[in-house]
N, C-alpha and C positions, 0 to 999 in steps of 0.2 A: 120217316124220313125227313122232316125238321133235325133231330140228332144228326142225320148223315152227312146232312148239308153242311150244319153245324161243327163237325169235324171237319170235312172238308175245308170249308176256308179256317182254322183255327191251324189244320199242317200245311196247309199253305200261307200261310202267314206269315206260320215259322220256320219252313222247309232252308233256307237260304239263312238266317238266322241260327238255327241250329247245325248248317253246311259251313258255315263265319266260325260258329263255333269247334271243330274241328279241326281248322289247321288255325287258327289262334292257342288249341288248348297245345297244340303240340311243337309252337316258338312257345310260347308262357313254359316250357319243363323245368327251362334253366334257372329260367329267371324267377321261376314259383321257387325251383330249390332253393334258389340262395334270401330271393326276401321273404317276410313277414307276408299270413295274407288274409284278407278281414271273410271273413264268413256271416255273409246276414241272413235272418232265418226271417224269417214274417208269417206269422200264425196270426186267428181269434183269439190262440189258449190266452185266458190269466195264466199273471208271476204265477201265482198259486196253484194251479193244474200241476198234477203227476206230470205231465209229459214237460215240461216246462221248470220242474224245479226236478228232475230226473237229467237235463241234457241242463241246465245251469249247472251242474256239481259233479257231475260224471265225464259227464261227453267233452263239456270250455279243457277244464287241465285236461285233458287226457290229450287233444291237438295244443297244446300251447306252446311246443314246444316252435313250430311254424306258423302255429295258421292264431287268432282274435274271432271266435268262436262273437257275436255279434243279433243278437235275439231281438225281432217288436214284437212284441207281444198287445193281447187284442188291434187285429188287423191294424194297426195307425202305419205299418207301411205301405202296404197292401191289403186288397180287400178281400173276403172271403171266398175262395174261388179264380182268382188272377193268376195265386199263388205262380200256376205250374204253367201258364203262359210266359208269368215274369220271367223266368229263369228263362226256357225254351228261350227264351231274348236276347237275355245276359242281362237281365238287369237283378237278379238275386241266386245266392248260390244256394240255397238251402231251404224246406220249408215239411207242413204235418201234413198229408196229404192224405183220403180219401178212396174207397174202395169207389164211393158213392159218382166223387170226381173222378174217377177215375172213367167211371161206365159212359160219365155224356161226350167221351171222348174217342173212346174203347167199351164197347157194350155191353162184352164180352169177360169184363172187370166186375160185372153185373150177377159176375157167380158168389160174389166174397160178401152181396148184401141181402141172402136170402137165410130162411131160417134151419137151423141146425145144419149148417156148412160145415161149423169147425166144432169139434164136441164141449174144449174147454185151451186153457190159453199154454199148453204146450206143444197140443196139435196143431196152435192157430201158429206155430214156430216152425213145427214139420214141414207146413203145407211152406210155408215162403220160403222154407232153405230145398224144397223137396225137387227133382230136375224137371221133372215135366212145369214146372215152374215160371223153367228159362225161358223157352217166346216171348212168351206176356208180359215179361221182364225183361227183353233185350229191345219190345217190339216197342218199346213207348224209351227205350234208351235213342233206337235209330232216333226213329221221327221225333221225337221231342229234344232229347238232346237232356229228358231225368231219365238221372238215376236215384232206383226204388233203395232204402242201402241193409233196413232194416224194418220188420212187422212190430209195429205198436199195441199192448193191450188192452182197450177201455175197460172192461168189466162185460159182461151178462147178463140179459136182459131177463128178469124175472113174475110170474106174473104177483100181479096185489087182487084182495078181494074182499068184497066187505060179504063174503054171501058164507053159511056153514061149511056146506056140500066139499065133500073133500074131491078133488079131480085129481087119479089117478091116468086117465087116455082119453087122448083128445075129445070120445065120444059122453063126458062127462063138463063137456065144452056147449054143450048142446044147448041154444036156448041164454046165453052168458053174454048180458048188454057187457063188449069188450073194448073200453077208449083204449085208441090209437090212433097217431100223427096223422093227420088228415090228406094225400097223395095216396097214390091205387097199390104205390109199392103195399105203402106199411096195411095196410084197409085190406089187404090182400092176407099179406103175412095172417091177421087176423081172427081173418077166415080157413084161414090152409088151417089154426090150432083146431078150431072148431066153433069156434066162437063167433061173434055177432057180434063184428069189429063198427063201431059207433065214430065218426071225427068230432073231436070238440078241443077246445086250445089250452095247450097245457094246463093255464092260466087258469080254467075254469074245471080241475081235475077233484081240488080238494072241495067244493061244492054242489059238482055232481055225487058225485058219491055220499059226499055226507043225506042229499034227497032222495037220491037211490033212479039216478035220471039215468050213470050206468053203474052195471056192479063189481067195475074192474077197472084198472089199466098192469103196466104195463112198463117197466123203470128198472135201469140199477138198480142195485141199494143203495146206492151215496143219494142220492136224487130222491126218495121213498123214503130213505131219512130228513136231506134240507128240505123236504116236499110238508113232512106230520104227516104222506099218506096215513101213518100208524095210526093216527087218530085216530081217520074212520074206517077203519079197513079191519077182519077178521084174520083174515092167513096171509100167510106167502108161500108159491107152488117155485118150489125152484126150478122151471120148464129151461133157463136159461137158454131161451128157443135165439138169441143173437150176439154172440157173443162178438161185442164189435171190436174193429181194431183202426189202425191209423198208419200210416207206410212215414216215412222217415224218406224224404226226395233232396236229392244234390245235381249238382247241376250236374251233367256228365262235358263241359268244358273244362270248369274248373278239377276234376276228375281224373284226366286223360294231361293235365301240366301238372300235376306230381309226381313225387317219384314213389318210385313198391313200396322200397318202405311209409313215406307220408298215406299213399294208399293203402298199406296196413291198420295203417296207430287210426284213418279215420277210418276207420271199418272195425273196429275192434272201439272205437272210441261208440263209436252210433249201437253195435249188440248190447257192453257192460252197457248205456244207461238207459236202453230200452227195458233189461232185462230188471235194472235195479227197479223202471217206473212201475216195472207189472209184478214182481212179490209185492213190492211196496199196497198194490190195487187190490193182490188177493188177498191178504193180509186185511186192510177192511172188510173189506166179503163176510169176511168168517166173520170176524169182528161184528160183524153188521148185525149177520142170526141171531149171535145170543142177544144183542142189544134188539132183534124186534122179539122176544119170546121172553123177553123180560118184562118189553113191555105188553104182553099177555098172548100176540100173536101167532097160529099157530104156521110154524115154519117146517116144509117137506120138501122129497120130490117124490116126483110121477111117476107112470114110468114113463124113461123116459126115453124107452126105443120104440116103446109104442106110435110117442109126437115124432121121433127120430121118422120113423117110417111113410109114420101116414104124411108129416111136412110135407118130405120131400117128392113123395108118389105127388102130392099138388104142384111141387115145383116145372118138373120134370114135364106133369102136364099140361106146363102154362107156356102160354109168349113170350118170356120170361127168360124158357132155355135154347128158345133158339138162336137163338147165339154165344152161351156157351161155347166152348170146343169141346169136342165129340166125345161120355169114357171123360173126361175133368173130372163127375159128383161121382161115381164108380172111383177110380184114382182114389180122392180125397178121402174117403171114407178108407182106404185098404189100410191108412196107414193108422 
């Protein structure tokens, strides 16, 4: 109920801004074609983040002929979670948003927070480009004035365990105390994987693994390395249970004011930047698999189909699926 009311209040607050944006965008077409525009992006990401590097090194030079890309990292321009509203109100041109953020306004987007929906980075791209995604994208454009340009790959979450027992199917995780973030959604994912989820703060994971308070944790491989979890664990199970993502969001008002050639340039620049970041992240993940093996950890893949079918069944029978478009999971699986 709270989420519905939040969405209604949000849409009422931004409706006039979006409507005005459409008028202003049409009037601005000629002006934008002649004058260089500023594309401000606000994000909580750091300047060294793969997404930030890709946008700075790939996107910015590509649009430089008619636009100046002005990124603001570390949430220095707008607080995290307020960027979409800023775009809708005409106060911001670009942001990096997530399915989680979109789901607070449109519950159907929660489908992209579920385990085993995306198989890998390439599948993620195909889903975003699929025809069945158009109604969801158009709804965001029409009601919020936010155009989702491209999908950005963040990496795959894997299981990292202090035990020796080989994990092949969800049944092998029975009784395993698996640290997961404390929200209901994360705890549900831990249960769906077959484990016993335990809510522990990120800063306490290392000690909890060291003392045996937990048997394992889940994170992308770069996080496992940076936090040195490999020092207190024995294996990494490549479950890839969540292929995490972001979307590059763009002001629909500004988009409508661009010429067709400029729109094509912006779209290509966004796709190229996303691909650059995607390939660097994939390369890093591959290198880290060997890094952990060199540190003495077992690194292997379980029966992924067994995990996928088990986790998807749990989600489809849960309250999370009630807001998902009918048949969407089957369509995604078929790609």
